[in-house]
GUFI-793640 format. One record per residue: x negated, y, z of N, C-alpha, C in turn. Coordinates in nm, 3 decimals, decimal comma. Atoms other than C-alpha are relative to their C-alpha. Layout:
# residues N
+---------+---------+---------+---------+----------+---------+---------+---------+---------+
|  n_east | n_north |    n_up | ca_east | ca_north |   ca_up |  c_east | c_north |    c_up |
+---------+---------+---------+---------+----------+---------+---------+---------+---------+
|       X |       Y |       Z |       X |        Y |       Z |       X |       Y |       Z |
...
+---------+---------+---------+---------+----------+---------+---------+---------+---------+
END
This chain:
# residues 147
+---------+---------+---------+---------+----------+---------+---------+---------+---------+
|  n_east | n_north |    n_up | ca_east | ca_north |   ca_up |  c_east | c_north |    c_up |
+---------+---------+---------+---------+----------+---------+---------+---------+---------+
|  -0,039 |  -0,101 |   0,097 |   8,801 |   -0,038 |  -3,225 |   0,104 |   0,089 |   0,064 |
|  -0,094 |  -0,098 |  -0,053 |   8,983 |    0,275 |  -3,132 |   0,055 |   0,082 |  -0,117 |
|  -0,065 |  -0,078 |   0,106 |   9,235 |    0,453 |  -3,356 |   0,092 |   0,103 |   0,065 |
|  -0,094 |  -0,104 |  -0,038 |   9,406 |    0,785 |  -3,294 |   0,100 |   0,011 |  -0,115 |
|  -0,108 |  -0,001 |   0,098 |   9,741 |    0,774 |  -3,475 |   0,074 |   0,132 |   0,016 |
|  -0,073 |  -0,127 |  -0,003 |   9,897 |    1,109 |  -3,565 |   0,107 |   0,001 |  -0,108 |
|  -0,110 |  -0,015 |   0,095 |  10,236 |    1,155 |  -3,727 |  -0,012 |   0,139 |  -0,061 |
|   0,024 |  -0,128 |   0,066 |  10,201 |    1,429 |  -3,989 |   0,103 |   0,028 |  -0,110 |
|  -0,077 |  -0,045 |   0,116 |  10,402 |    1,629 |  -4,240 |  -0,088 |  -0,004 |  -0,125 |
|   0,098 |   0,003 |   0,109 |  10,087 |    1,657 |  -4,453 |  -0,139 |   0,008 |   0,062 |
|   0,139 |  -0,009 |  -0,045 |   9,710 |    1,636 |  -4,425 |  -0,092 |  -0,007 |  -0,121 |
|   0,100 |   0,014 |   0,106 |   9,398 |    1,668 |  -4,634 |  -0,139 |   0,007 |   0,061 |
|   0,139 |   0,003 |  -0,045 |   9,026 |    1,617 |  -4,603 |  -0,088 |   0,052 |  -0,112 |
|   0,094 |  -0,058 |   0,096 |   8,747 |    1,812 |  -4,772 |  -0,143 |  -0,028 |   0,043 |
|   0,143 |   0,011 |  -0,021 |   8,374 |    1,757 |  -4,806 |  -0,065 |   0,101 |  -0,094 |
|   0,069 |  -0,103 |   0,077 |   8,155 |    2,047 |  -4,922 |   0,099 |   0,082 |  -0,084 |
|  -0,103 |  -0,086 |   0,061 |   8,465 |    2,258 |  -5,002 |   0,077 |  -0,065 |  -0,114 |
|  -0,075 |   0,072 |   0,103 |   8,612 |    1,988 |  -5,230 |   0,097 |  -0,095 |   0,070 |
|  -0,100 |   0,090 |  -0,058 |   8,938 |    1,815 |  -5,135 |  -0,022 |  -0,140 |  -0,058 |
|   0,023 |   0,137 |   0,045 |   8,872 |    1,440 |  -5,148 |   0,116 |  -0,093 |   0,034 |
|  -0,117 |   0,081 |  -0,035 |   9,197 |    1,313 |  -4,998 |   0,111 |   0,089 |   0,051 |
|  -0,114 |  -0,083 |  -0,039 |   9,545 |    1,451 |  -4,945 |   0,124 |  -0,088 |   0,005 |
|  -0,124 |   0,077 |  -0,013 |   9,878 |    1,310 |  -4,825 |   0,116 |   0,092 |   0,034 |
|  -0,123 |  -0,063 |  -0,046 |  10,237 |    1,413 |  -4,768 |   0,038 |  -0,060 |   0,134 |
|  -0,042 |   0,056 |  -0,128 |  10,446 |    1,279 |  -4,479 |  -0,060 |  -0,138 |   0,024 |
|   0,056 |   0,130 |  -0,034 |  10,288 |    0,986 |  -4,297 |  -0,086 |   0,003 |   0,123 |
|   0,090 |   0,015 |  -0,114 |   9,999 |    0,905 |  -4,069 |  -0,141 |   0,045 |  -0,034 |
|   0,145 |  -0,015 |   0,002 |   9,648 |    1,031 |  -4,011 |  -0,053 |  -0,099 |   0,103 |
|   0,060 |   0,100 |  -0,088 |   9,441 |    0,749 |  -3,864 |  -0,148 |   0,032 |   0,014 |
|   0,141 |  -0,027 |  -0,032 |   9,112 |    0,852 |  -3,699 |  -0,055 |  -0,129 |   0,059 |
|   0,045 |   0,135 |  -0,031 |   8,910 |    0,531 |  -3,673 |  -0,144 |   0,000 |   0,050 |
|   0,134 |   0,016 |  -0,055 |   8,610 |    0,455 |  -3,450 |  -0,028 |  -0,147 |   0,029 |
|   0,038 |   0,140 |  -0,021 |   8,429 |    0,120 |  -3,445 |  -0,101 |  -0,009 |   0,114 |
|   0,087 |   0,020 |  -0,117 |   8,262 |   -0,007 |  -3,126 |  -0,077 |  -0,130 |  -0,014 |
|   0,077 |   0,125 |  -0,005 |   8,002 |   -0,273 |  -3,056 |   0,095 |  -0,115 |   0,027 |
|  -0,081 |   0,119 |  -0,022 |   8,163 |   -0,615 |  -3,081 |   0,126 |  -0,006 |  -0,086 |
|  -0,118 |   0,001 |   0,086 |   8,440 |   -0,514 |  -3,324 |  -0,022 |  -0,094 |  -0,119 |
|   0,006 |   0,099 |   0,107 |   8,522 |   -0,769 |  -3,594 |   0,104 |   0,032 |  -0,107 |
|  -0,100 |  -0,011 |   0,105 |   8,720 |   -0,802 |  -3,914 |   0,139 |  -0,031 |   0,051 |
|  -0,130 |   0,033 |  -0,059 |   8,999 |   -0,957 |  -3,709 |   0,057 |   0,121 |   0,074 |
|  -0,044 |  -0,124 |  -0,066 |   9,015 |   -0,638 |  -3,497 |   0,054 |   0,098 |  -0,104 |
|  -0,040 |  -0,091 |   0,107 |   9,039 |   -0,436 |  -3,819 |   0,139 |  -0,033 |  -0,050 |
|  -0,130 |   0,041 |   0,054 |   9,332 |   -0,636 |  -3,955 |   0,112 |   0,023 |   0,101 |
|  -0,102 |  -0,019 |  -0,103 |   9,522 |   -0,629 |  -3,625 |   0,030 |   0,148 |   0,022 |
|  -0,020 |  -0,143 |  -0,024 |   9,469 |   -0,256 |  -3,578 |   0,073 |   0,067 |  -0,116 |
|  -0,068 |  -0,057 |   0,116 |   9,573 |   -0,168 |  -3,933 |   0,147 |  -0,038 |   0,003 |
|  -0,137 |   0,048 |  -0,006 |   9,886 |   -0,381 |  -3,897 |   0,079 |   0,074 |   0,108 |
|  -0,067 |  -0,067 |  -0,112 |   9,971 |   -0,227 |  -3,559 |   0,031 |   0,146 |  -0,034 |
|  -0,020 |  -0,142 |   0,031 |   9,925 |    0,132 |  -3,681 |   0,108 |   0,021 |  -0,105 |
|  -0,095 |  -0,018 |   0,109 |  10,125 |    0,093 |  -4,001 |   0,141 |  -0,041 |   0,038 |
|  -0,131 |   0,048 |  -0,043 |  10,410 |   -0,086 |  -3,823 |   0,051 |   0,068 |   0,127 |
|  -0,041 |  -0,070 |  -0,121 |  10,423 |    0,146 |  -3,521 |   0,123 |   0,085 |  -0,029 |
|  -0,128 |  -0,068 |   0,024 |  10,778 |    0,280 |  -3,496 |   0,000 |   0,137 |   0,069 |
|   0,012 |  -0,135 |  -0,056 |  10,711 |    0,651 |  -3,441 |   0,069 |   0,106 |  -0,087 |
|  -0,079 |  -0,091 |   0,083 |  10,937 |    0,802 |  -3,708 |   0,146 |  -0,017 |   0,038 |
|  -0,138 |   0,003 |  -0,048 |  11,293 |    0,893 |  -3,620 |   0,097 |  -0,053 |  -0,105 |
|  -0,109 |   0,045 |   0,086 |  11,597 |    0,719 |  -3,764 |   0,108 |   0,108 |  -0,003 |
|  -0,108 |  -0,100 |   0,013 |  11,925 |    0,899 |  -3,842 |   0,058 |   0,040 |   0,135 |
|  -0,051 |  -0,031 |  -0,134 |  12,019 |    0,884 |  -3,473 |  -0,101 |   0,078 |   0,083 |
|   0,102 |  -0,075 |  -0,072 |  11,699 |    1,067 |  -3,376 |  -0,089 |  -0,086 |   0,089 |
|   0,080 |   0,092 |  -0,081 |  11,542 |    0,758 |  -3,216 |  -0,124 |  -0,042 |  -0,078 |
|   0,122 |   0,049 |   0,064 |  11,180 |    0,665 |  -3,290 |   0,018 |  -0,149 |  -0,025 |
|  -0,037 |   0,138 |   0,031 |  11,270 |    0,345 |  -3,468 |  -0,053 |  -0,046 |  -0,135 |
|   0,047 |   0,033 |   0,134 |  11,100 |    0,355 |  -3,810 |  -0,151 |   0,012 |  -0,009 |
|   0,145 |  -0,001 |   0,017 |  10,744 |    0,284 |  -3,918 |  -0,039 |   0,067 |  -0,132 |
|   0,056 |  -0,054 |   0,124 |  10,524 |    0,440 |  -4,184 |   0,020 |  -0,102 |  -0,113 |
|  -0,015 |   0,105 |   0,100 |  10,535 |    0,107 |  -4,368 |   0,145 |  -0,011 |  -0,047 |
|  -0,143 |   0,011 |   0,033 |  10,915 |    0,086 |  -4,355 |   0,045 |   0,116 |  -0,089 |
|  -0,040 |  -0,120 |   0,074 |  10,949 |    0,441 |  -4,490 |  -0,081 |   0,020 |  -0,129 |
|   0,084 |  -0,015 |   0,118 |  10,674 |    0,402 |  -4,752 |  -0,078 |   0,131 |  -0,002 |
|   0,072 |  -0,126 |  -0,011 |  10,493 |    0,710 |  -4,625 |  -0,149 |  -0,020 |  -0,030 |
|   0,143 |   0,000 |   0,032 |  10,128 |    0,801 |  -4,693 |  -0,086 |  -0,018 |   0,125 |
|   0,097 |   0,018 |  -0,109 |   9,818 |    0,733 |  -4,484 |  -0,131 |   0,069 |  -0,039 |
|   0,134 |  -0,056 |   0,017 |   9,494 |    0,931 |  -4,447 |  -0,087 |  -0,060 |   0,109 |
|   0,090 |   0,066 |  -0,094 |   9,210 |    0,735 |  -4,286 |  -0,131 |   0,079 |   0,006 |
|   0,122 |  -0,077 |  -0,023 |   8,915 |    0,924 |  -4,135 |  -0,089 |  -0,077 |   0,097 |
|   0,096 |   0,063 |  -0,091 |   8,605 |    0,763 |  -3,983 |  -0,043 |   0,102 |   0,105 |
|   0,037 |  -0,092 |  -0,107 |   8,526 |    0,914 |  -3,644 |  -0,065 |  -0,076 |   0,116 |
|   0,071 |   0,076 |  -0,104 |   8,258 |    0,748 |  -3,430 |   0,011 |   0,066 |   0,136 |
|  -0,007 |  -0,069 |  -0,128 |   8,306 |    1,014 |  -3,160 |   0,114 |  -0,051 |   0,087 |
|  -0,107 |   0,060 |  -0,080 |   8,620 |    0,826 |  -3,050 |  -0,053 |  -0,101 |   0,100 |
|   0,059 |   0,102 |  -0,087 |   8,387 |    0,575 |  -2,886 |  -0,084 |   0,065 |   0,110 |
|   0,080 |  -0,072 |  -0,100 |   8,230 |    0,842 |  -2,663 |   0,026 |  -0,051 |   0,141 |
|  -0,008 |   0,030 |  -0,143 |   8,157 |    0,753 |  -2,302 |  -0,028 |   0,131 |   0,072 |
|   0,011 |  -0,130 |  -0,067 |   8,216 |    1,062 |  -2,089 |  -0,003 |  -0,013 |   0,152 |
|  -0,005 |   0,022 |  -0,145 |   8,189 |    0,907 |  -1,744 |  -0,111 |   0,071 |   0,077 |
|   0,113 |  -0,061 |  -0,070 |   7,850 |    1,061 |  -1,660 |  -0,041 |   0,130 |  -0,067 |
|   0,051 |  -0,126 |   0,051 |   7,736 |    1,418 |  -1,698 |   0,095 |   0,074 |  -0,091 |
|  -0,080 |  -0,085 |   0,087 |   7,853 |    1,666 |  -1,958 |  -0,026 |  -0,026 |  -0,147 |
|   0,028 |   0,033 |   0,139 |   7,704 |    1,517 |  -2,274 |   0,054 |  -0,139 |  -0,028 |
|  -0,054 |   0,133 |   0,030 |   7,902 |    1,231 |  -2,428 |  -0,109 |  -0,094 |  -0,051 |
|   0,090 |   0,103 |   0,051 |   7,715 |    0,908 |  -2,493 |   0,074 |  -0,079 |  -0,107 |
|  -0,060 |   0,078 |   0,109 |   7,780 |    0,724 |  -2,818 |  -0,066 |  -0,136 |  -0,015 |
|   0,073 |   0,126 |   0,006 |   7,575 |    0,417 |  -2,731 |   0,091 |  -0,120 |  -0,024 |
|  -0,094 |   0,110 |   0,023 |   7,889 |    0,200 |  -2,749 |   0,053 |  -0,007 |  -0,142 |
|  -0,047 |  -0,001 |   0,139 |   7,957 |    0,294 |  -3,111 |  -0,079 |  -0,103 |  -0,081 |
|   0,064 |   0,098 |   0,087 |   7,881 |    0,032 |  -3,372 |  -0,102 |   0,071 |  -0,089 |
|   0,102 |  -0,061 |   0,086 |   7,565 |    0,096 |  -3,576 |   0,062 |   0,037 |  -0,135 |
|  -0,065 |  -0,055 |   0,119 |   7,647 |    0,298 |  -3,890 |   0,022 |  -0,098 |  -0,115 |
|  -0,014 |   0,092 |   0,113 |   7,585 |    0,024 |  -4,149 |   0,117 |  -0,096 |   0,022 |
|  -0,110 |   0,092 |  -0,030 |   7,822 |   -0,220 |  -3,977 |   0,133 |   0,074 |   0,012 |
|  -0,122 |  -0,080 |  -0,016 |   8,073 |    0,052 |  -3,887 |   0,058 |   0,038 |  -0,136 |
|  -0,049 |  -0,037 |   0,134 |   8,094 |    0,160 |  -4,251 |   0,072 |  -0,118 |  -0,065 |
|  -0,066 |   0,118 |   0,055 |   8,179 |   -0,195 |  -4,354 |   0,138 |  -0,021 |   0,060 |
|  -0,130 |   0,017 |  -0,067 |   8,457 |   -0,219 |  -4,095 |   0,096 |   0,111 |  -0,039 |
|  -0,084 |  -0,112 |   0,043 |   8,585 |    0,125 |  -4,193 |   0,064 |  -0,029 |  -0,136 |
|  -0,053 |   0,031 |   0,133 |   8,620 |    0,019 |  -4,556 |   0,097 |  -0,117 |   0,005 |
|  -0,096 |   0,110 |  -0,019 |   8,788 |   -0,305 |  -4,445 |   0,133 |   0,053 |   0,051 |
|  -0,122 |  -0,060 |  -0,055 |   9,037 |   -0,096 |  -4,247 |   0,079 |   0,070 |  -0,110 |
|  -0,065 |  -0,070 |   0,112 |   9,113 |    0,122 |  -4,550 |   0,067 |  -0,101 |  -0,093 |
|  -0,054 |   0,101 |   0,091 |   9,161 |   -0,186 |  -4,768 |   0,117 |  -0,075 |   0,062 |
|  -0,112 |   0,066 |  -0,068 |   9,386 |   -0,351 |  -4,507 |   0,125 |   0,087 |  -0,008 |
|  -0,114 |  -0,092 |   0,014 |   9,609 |   -0,041 |  -4,521 |   0,051 |  -0,001 |  -0,144 |
|  -0,040 |   0,001 |   0,142 |   9,609 |   -0,039 |  -4,903 |   0,072 |  -0,130 |  -0,037 |
|  -0,060 |   0,130 |   0,029 |   9,700 |   -0,408 |  -4,908 |   0,149 |  -0,003 |   0,033 |
|  -0,142 |  -0,008 |  -0,035 |  10,036 |   -0,311 |  -4,755 |   0,081 |   0,078 |  -0,104 |
|  -0,070 |  -0,066 |   0,110 |  10,118 |   -0,113 |  -5,071 |   0,024 |   0,149 |   0,018 |
|  -0,018 |  -0,144 |  -0,024 |  10,103 |    0,238 |  -4,926 |  -0,105 |   0,081 |  -0,074 |
|   0,101 |  -0,092 |   0,051 |   9,927 |    0,540 |  -5,075 |  -0,094 |   0,029 |   0,116 |
|   0,100 |  -0,020 |  -0,105 |   9,605 |    0,558 |  -4,873 |  -0,110 |   0,089 |  -0,054 |
|   0,112 |  -0,088 |   0,030 |   9,365 |    0,851 |  -4,894 |  -0,103 |  -0,020 |   0,111 |
|   0,103 |   0,020 |  -0,102 |   9,035 |    0,848 |  -4,707 |  -0,103 |   0,111 |  -0,003 |
|   0,112 |  -0,091 |  -0,010 |   8,755 |    1,064 |  -4,585 |  -0,125 |  -0,069 |  -0,053 |
|   0,128 |   0,057 |   0,044 |   8,388 |    1,003 |  -4,663 |  -0,079 |  -0,040 |   0,124 |
|   0,070 |   0,051 |  -0,117 |   8,210 |    0,783 |  -4,411 |  -0,133 |   0,074 |   0,018 |
|   0,127 |  -0,064 |  -0,034 |   7,926 |    0,969 |  -4,237 |  -0,014 |   0,145 |  -0,042 |
|   0,009 |  -0,138 |   0,047 |   8,000 |    1,305 |  -4,399 |   0,057 |   0,096 |   0,105 |
|  -0,063 |  -0,106 |  -0,079 |   8,078 |    1,632 |  -4,224 |   0,123 |   0,042 |  -0,079 |
|  -0,126 |  -0,023 |   0,070 |   8,443 |    1,681 |  -4,312 |   0,080 |   0,111 |   0,066 |
|  -0,102 |  -0,091 |  -0,050 |   8,707 |    1,947 |  -4,277 |   0,131 |  -0,075 |  -0,016 |
|  -0,126 |   0,075 |   0,002 |   9,030 |    1,769 |  -4,183 |   0,110 |   0,096 |   0,043 |
|  -0,113 |  -0,088 |  -0,028 |   9,349 |    1,974 |  -4,201 |   0,123 |  -0,087 |   0,021 |
|  -0,112 |   0,086 |  -0,039 |   9,643 |    1,814 |  -4,022 |   0,119 |   0,086 |   0,041 |
|  -0,125 |  -0,066 |  -0,038 |  10,001 |    1,941 |  -4,004 |   0,081 |  -0,101 |   0,081 |
|  -0,066 |   0,096 |  -0,089 |  10,126 |    1,748 |  -3,702 |   0,151 |   0,015 |  -0,006 |
|  -0,146 |   0,006 |   0,006 |  10,489 |    1,644 |  -3,694 |   0,047 |  -0,051 |   0,135 |
|  -0,047 |   0,036 |  -0,135 |  10,629 |    1,646 |  -3,342 |  -0,055 |   0,096 |   0,104 |
|   0,099 |   0,098 |   0,045 |  10,351 |    1,630 |  -3,244 |   0,021 |  -0,138 |   0,064 |
|   0,006 |   0,136 |  -0,052 |  10,323 |    1,256 |  -3,201 |  -0,143 |  -0,048 |  -0,022 |
|   0,138 |   0,047 |   0,005 |   9,972 |    1,133 |  -3,119 |  -0,014 |  -0,116 |   0,097 |
|   0,012 |   0,121 |  -0,082 |   9,899 |    0,782 |  -2,991 |  -0,139 |  -0,059 |  -0,018 |
|   0,131 |   0,064 |   0,004 |   9,569 |    0,617 |  -2,903 |   0,019 |  -0,151 |   0,012 |
|  -0,008 |   0,146 |   0,002 |   9,538 |    0,247 |  -2,988 |  -0,141 |  -0,055 |   0,012 |
|   0,131 |   0,059 |  -0,021 |   9,246 |    0,039 |  -2,863 |   0,011 |  -0,152 |  -0,011 |
|  -0,006 |   0,145 |   0,021 |   9,176 |   -0,318 |  -2,974 |  -0,032 |  -0,078 |   0,127 |
|   0,037 |   0,069 |  -0,124 |   9,049 |   -0,399 |  -2,625 |   0,104 |   0,017 |   0,111 |
|  -0,103 |  -0,016 |  -0,103 |   9,366 |   -0,300 |  -2,442 |   0,138 |  -0,025 |  -0,056 |
+---------+---------+---------+---------+----------+---------+---------+---------+---------+
END
């Protein structure tokens, strides 16, 4: 599983010109599931992302987490994170988990975030979405369950 973690001032996601999720300060988590990913990967990744200390304390040091601050989370499914770009110019997505299984893990990830008590908005799995992100910093970190 691969997650791109972005610290944001605000973000929202729309499908067919209708806003389906919106947050204030917090995290946007772009989530891609790969072959071999499990529910255990989901729980570990959600925990790691929500507890990542990428928000500044009063001294200006990145020392606070989204969970500690009670900030919002927007979760977006993005299978393209699993792209293999080693050969040629067209990315291969053969390592991405099949859609039916990936959707299940995506929803598990969302629920693992909600279980921590935060406001969690989400995109629509498999839909073409417009995601508007107001980066804060910017701070963008890639987390991979295999590394």
